[in-house]
LOVEXKOL-580766 format. One record per residue (C-alpha): x, y, z; residue number from 1. Coordinates in Angstrom, 2 decimals. Each point is the difference from the previous one (the first is absolute). Layout:
BEGIN
PT         u         v         w   sevo
PT         X         Y         Z    NUM
...
END
This chain:
BEGIN
PT         u         v         w   sevo
PT     -2.11     17.36     -4.03      1
PT     -2.43      0.40      2.70      2
PT     -1.21      3.47     -1.43      3
PT     -0.75     -2.02     -3.44      4
PT     -1.96     -2.47      1.92      5
PT     -1.92      2.42      2.04      6
PT     -1.00      1.61     -3.27      7
PT      0.15     -2.67     -2.36      8
PT     -3.14      0.77     -2.12      9
PT      1.04      3.63     -0.67     10
PT      3.54     -0.76     -0.85     11
PT      0.23     -3.79     -1.33     12
PT     -0.53      1.23     -3.67     13
PT      3.00      2.73     -0.21     14
PT      2.18     -2.32      1.90     15
PT     -0.59     -2.57     -2.58     16
PT      0.77      2.67     -2.77     17
PT      2.96      0.66      1.75     18
PT      0.78     -3.75     -0.13     19
PT     -0.36     -0.37     -3.65     20
PT      2.19      3.10     -0.82     21
PT      2.74     -1.48      1.70     22
PT     -0.16     -3.07     -1.67     23
PT      0.21      1.39     -2.89     24
PT      2.77      2.54      0.67     25
PT     -2.22      3.03     -0.11     26
PT      0.66      1.48      3.58     27
PT      2.81      2.35      0.44     28
PT      2.60     -0.45      2.97     29
PT     -1.13     -3.39      0.45     30
PT      2.66     -1.80      2.12     31
PT      0.96     -3.80     -0.31     32
PT     -1.49     -2.14      2.91     33
PT      2.15     -1.07      2.72     34
PT     -1.42     -2.68      2.17     35
PT      3.02      0.18      2.22     36
PT     -1.06      3.29      1.10     37
PT     -3.96     -0.59     -0.11     38
PT     -1.83     -0.05      3.68     39
PT     -2.97     -2.55      0.28     40
PT     -3.24      1.47     -2.25     41
PT     -1.45      1.05      3.44     42
PT      2.59      0.62      2.54     43
PT     -3.02     -0.42      2.46     44
PT     -3.28     -0.65     -0.58     45
PT     -3.35      0.51      2.02     46
PT     -0.23     -3.93      0.69     47
PT      1.37     -3.42     -0.57     48
PT     -2.18     -2.67     -0.13     49
PT      1.74     -3.51     -1.28     50
PT     -2.25     -3.27     -0.80     51
PT      1.46     -3.65      0.05     52
PT     -2.11     -0.66     -3.25     53
PT      2.20     -2.91     -0.85     54
PT     -1.18     -3.50      1.13     55
PT      3.31     -1.92     -0.66     56
PT      2.05      2.65      1.99     57
PT     -2.63     -0.60      2.98     58
PT      0.31     -3.68     -0.19     59
PT      4.01      0.10     -0.03     60
PT      0.20      2.38      2.63     61
PT     -2.45     -2.00      2.38     62
PT      3.00     -2.99     -0.54     63
PT      2.51      2.85      1.15     64
PT     -1.66      1.05      3.02     65
PT     -1.49     -3.49      1.18     66
PT     -3.46      1.58     -0.38     67
PT     -3.01     -2.45      0.16     68
PT     -2.09     -0.14     -3.14     69
PT     -3.19      2.13      0.24     70
PT     -3.01      0.15     -1.82     71
PT      0.03      1.81     -3.09     72
PT     -1.45      3.22      0.24     73
PT     -1.59      2.44     -2.74     74
PT      1.23      3.06      1.53     75
PT      3.19      1.47     -1.09     76
PT      2.57      0.22      2.35     77
PT      1.59      3.80      0.51     78
PT      1.76      1.71      2.38     79
PT      1.03      4.11      0.24     80
PT      3.52      0.43     -0.01     81
PT      2.81      2.91      0.35     82
PT     -0.82      2.57     -2.66     83
PT      2.07      3.15      1.18     84
PT      2.99     -1.61     -1.70     85
PT      0.45     -1.40     -3.46     86
PT      3.25     -0.95     -0.87     87
PT      1.48      0.85     -3.39     88
PT      1.28     -2.65     -2.47     89
PT      3.57      0.40      0.55     90
PT      0.02      1.05      3.53     91
PT      2.17     -2.40      2.45     92
PT     -2.83     -1.64      2.63     93
PT      1.15      0.40      3.75     94
PT     -1.01     -2.76      2.30     95
PT      0.73     -0.14      3.60     96
PT      1.65     -3.74     -0.15     97
PT      0.05     -2.79     -2.41     98
PT     -0.58     -2.47      2.93     99
PT     -3.71      1.39     -0.45    100
PT     -0.52     -2.15     -3.27    101
PT      0.44      2.78     -2.92    102
PT     -2.42     -0.90     -2.90    103
PT     -1.03      1.80     -3.23    104
PT     -3.57     -0.54     -1.38    105
PT     -0.51      0.82     -3.35    106
PT     -3.25      1.19     -0.86    107
PT     -2.47      2.02     -2.51    108
PT     -2.01      2.94      1.36    109
PT     -2.64      2.85     -1.33    110
PT     -0.11      3.77      1.20    111
PT     -4.08      0.77     -0.10    112
PT     -1.32      3.33     -0.15    113
PT     -2.95      0.84      2.52    114
PT     -2.19     -2.87      0.73    115
PT     -2.79     -0.20      1.75    116
PT     -1.56     -1.91      3.01    117
PT     -2.05     -2.96     -1.42    118
PT      1.38      0.21     -3.56    119
PT     -0.89     -2.42     -2.72    120
PT      2.60     -2.10     -1.75    121
PT     -0.52      1.73     -2.94    122
PT      0.73      3.47      1.64    123
PT      2.80     -1.32      1.67    124
PT      1.41     -1.21     -3.25    125
PT     -0.54      3.31     -1.49    126
PT      1.65      1.53      3.07    127
PT      3.54     -1.72     -0.91    128
PT      1.75      2.69     -1.11    129
PT      4.16     -1.19     -0.08    130
PT      1.62     -3.36      0.14    131
PT      3.02     -0.51      2.10    132
PT      2.61     -2.51      1.02    133
PT      0.81     -0.45      3.46    134
PT      2.73     -1.70      2.46    135
PT     -1.97     -0.40      3.09    136
PT      2.72     -0.77      2.59    137
PT     -0.63     -2.37      2.99    138
PT      1.96     -1.01      2.91    139
PT     -1.44     -3.76      0.24    140
PT      1.83     -0.62      3.69    141
PT     -2.53      2.56      1.48    142
PT     -2.98     -0.74     -1.88    143
PT     -1.02     -2.99      1.74    144
PT      0.43      1.62      3.58    145
PT     -2.29      3.16     -1.07    146
PT     -2.65     -2.51     -1.45    147
PT     -0.23     -1.63      3.14    148
PT     -1.23      2.76      1.86    149
PT     -2.85      0.33     -2.05    150
PT      0.68      3.52     -0.34    151
PT      1.58      0.45     -3.68    152
PT      3.43      0.72     -1.49    153
PT      1.93      2.99      0.70    154
PT      3.82     -0.62      0.69    155
PT      0.44     -3.02     -2.80    156
PT     -1.44      2.54     -2.75    157
PT      2.72      3.06     -0.93    158
PT     -0.49      1.86     -2.84    159
PT     -0.86     -1.44     -3.37    160
PT      2.25      1.38     -3.17    161
PT     -1.64      0.52     -3.32    162
PT      1.01     -0.23     -3.55    163
PT      0.57      3.50     -1.39    164
PT     -2.82      0.20     -2.61    165
PT     -3.51     -0.28      0.41    166
PT     -2.10     -0.81     -3.12    167
PT     -3.40      0.80     -1.21    168
PT     -1.91     -3.60     -0.60    169
PT     -0.12      0.49     -3.35    170
PT      3.91     -0.10     -0.39    171
PT     -0.54     -3.76      0.57    172
PT     -2.08     -0.67     -2.50    173
PT     -1.74     -3.39     -0.25    174
PT      2.05     -1.01      2.93    175
PT     -1.81      2.20      2.65    176
PT     -3.54     -2.20     -0.32    177
PT     -2.54     -0.78      2.99    178
PT      1.75      2.97      2.11    179
PT      3.62     -2.55     -0.16    180
PT      3.16      0.75     -1.11    181
PT      0.55     -2.95     -2.71    182
PT      3.81      0.32      0.19    183
PT      2.80     -1.92      1.67    184
PT      1.33      1.56      3.08    185
PT      3.80     -0.36     -0.42    186
PT      2.15     -0.74      3.23    187
PT      3.68     -0.35      0.28    188
PT      1.75     -0.23      3.49    189
PT      3.53      0.84     -0.17    190
PT      0.33      0.41     -3.76    191
PT     -1.48     -3.77     -0.31    192
PT     -3.71     -0.51     -1.26    193
PT     -2.49     -0.97      2.95    194
PT     -3.28      0.08     -1.71    195
PT     -2.02      0.78     -2.88    196
PT     -3.79     -0.46      1.06    197
PT     -2.86      1.56     -1.75    198
PT     -1.96      2.73      1.66    199
PT     -3.33     -1.35     -1.69    200
PT     -1.19     -2.88      2.43    201
PT     -1.25      2.02      2.64    202
PT     -2.83     -1.04      1.90    203
PT     -1.45      3.12      0.04    204
PT      0.39      2.86     -2.33    205
PT      1.04      3.30      1.09    206
PT     -3.71      1.37     -0.89    207
PT     -0.87     -2.56      2.78    208
PT      2.64      0.96      2.25    209
PT     -1.02      3.47     -0.01    210
PT     -3.70     -0.91      0.39    211
PT      1.12     -2.01      3.09    212
PT      1.92      3.21      1.51    213
PT     -3.10      2.39     -0.84    214
PT     -2.53     -2.06      2.15    215
PT      0.10      2.33      2.63    216
PT      2.03      3.28     -0.83    217
PT      1.12      1.84     -3.12    218
PT      3.42      0.37     -1.53    219
PT      1.63      2.82     -0.80    220
PT      1.87      0.75     -3.29    221
PT      3.22     -1.77      0.42    222
PT     -0.73     -2.84      1.65    223
PT      2.44     -2.90     -0.62    224
PT     -1.48     -3.37     -0.22    225
PT      2.31     -3.44     -0.42    226
PT     -0.71     -3.06     -1.26    227
PT      2.32     -1.66      2.68    228
PT      2.63     -2.11     -1.18    229
PT      0.21     -1.17     -3.32    230
PT     -0.75     -4.02      0.06    231
PT     -0.76     -2.69     -2.65    232
PT     -1.23     -3.49      0.49    233
PT      2.92     -1.36     -2.10    234
PT      2.39      1.33      2.37    235
PT      2.72     -2.60     -0.59    236
PT     -0.23      1.40     -3.53    237
PT      0.18      3.70      0.23    238
PT      1.31      0.27      3.44    239
PT     -0.63      2.42      2.77    240
PT     -0.52      3.63      0.53    241
PT      1.33     -0.05      3.64    242
PT      2.37     -2.12      1.72    243
PT     -2.69     -1.35      2.49    244
PT     -2.01     -1.52     -2.89    245
PT      3.36     -2.07     -0.60    246
PT      0.35     -1.07      3.51    247
PT     -3.42     -1.02     -0.47    248
PT      0.67     -2.48     -2.71    249
PT      2.99     -1.04      1.59    250
PT     -1.91     -1.22      3.26    251
PT     -2.51     -1.80     -2.62    252
PT      2.80     -1.50     -1.76    253
PT      2.82     -0.68      2.74    254
PT     -1.87      0.21      3.30    255
PT      2.09      3.29      0.98    256
PT      1.16      3.24     -1.63    257
PT      3.44      0.17     -1.38    258
PT     -0.07      3.57     -1.56    259
PT      1.16      3.05      2.19    260
PT     -1.72      3.14      0.25    261
PT      2.17      3.13     -1.24    262
PT      3.03      1.17      1.27    263
PT      1.21      3.80      0.42    264
PT      1.69      0.70     -3.15    265
PT     -2.18     -2.40     -2.47    266
PT     -2.16      1.90     -2.80    267
PT     -3.19     -0.79     -1.82    268
PT     -1.08      1.00     -3.23    269
PT     -3.80      0.02     -1.45    270
PT     -1.46      1.15     -3.44    271
PT     -2.66     -1.27     -2.33    272
PT     -0.29      0.40     -3.63    273
PT     -2.47     -0.36     -2.74    274
PT      0.12     -3.01     -2.24    275
PT      1.99      1.97     -2.65    276
PT      2.48      0.51      2.93    277
PT     -0.59      3.71      0.88    278
PT      0.63      0.73      3.12    279
PT     -3.18      1.21      1.74    280
PT      0.61      1.51      3.66    281
PT      3.62      0.59     -0.06    282
PT      2.44     -1.88      2.24    283
PT      0.20     -0.48      3.78    284
PT      3.60     -0.83      1.12    285
PT      0.97      0.35      3.22    286
PT      2.40     -1.03      2.73    287
PT     -0.82     -0.80      3.49    288
PT      2.26      1.77      3.10    289
PT     -0.10      0.55      3.55    290
PT     -2.21      2.62      1.51    291
PT      1.95      3.10      1.39    292
PT     -0.39      3.70      0.50    293
PT     -2.39      1.42     -2.32    294
PT      1.61      1.24     -3.30    295
PT     -2.82      2.02     -1.48    296
PT     -2.84      1.73      0.63    297
PT     -3.32     -1.64     -0.28    298
PT     -1.89      1.35     -3.62    299
PT     -1.92      2.90      0.26    300
END
């Protein structure tokens, strides 16, 4: 995948021809796709930059952490996270302790080609090669401790998980508009529906997030940018894409949260489908387990 991103202009036509031949049944020795065997589309990447582009998520998180309301800013929020490992869609997720406040965060992301410092919105939009579905794991009880140091997140942001399929924007048709994914992100916790918020309600499109990220630096091909937790202003109707939001709603409604964070053994499922029901990215389906000794080598 990284080679294809590095050589996109010279290989994309051939890859599209191969894709068309596969769909038409003209490829010899083709093998049925098994998502259970799939790694993340990019098992590791040059960079992982995560935004927070949904206003309702920011407001609910303010309630969760008891942060005073601040003056609204025209600048997107973004941090740089762990990129040397992205978990596959069916991998168990090893974490140190359920006392850390284990939470899932469903979001959409894009993978870009080379983008130069000081890019324009139009060039940023044209740099988007692939769209992905991400579970950005968080340890909520550690987050406030790290934020209070004024030096950023580290322990509270373990490796993200990525759905098995990365798709080109044209695969979404009219559901890719204004550099946003205009589809609901379906989240289930232990098999029960938890949320179906739309990805369109971003305050900043992915083109604007890319412009922000390239103010003072180039982005190499293979950089992954996230939307932040998908969240809608009508959250009581569509639910949430993370537990912390549910707890924020409970604080607003009842004065205190009642929904616990995840326990060891809990599972989370995430997917997104076109209006005709066609699955887009494949399904994330994972269980949380206690971290122990390494069971496999890091991806090469």
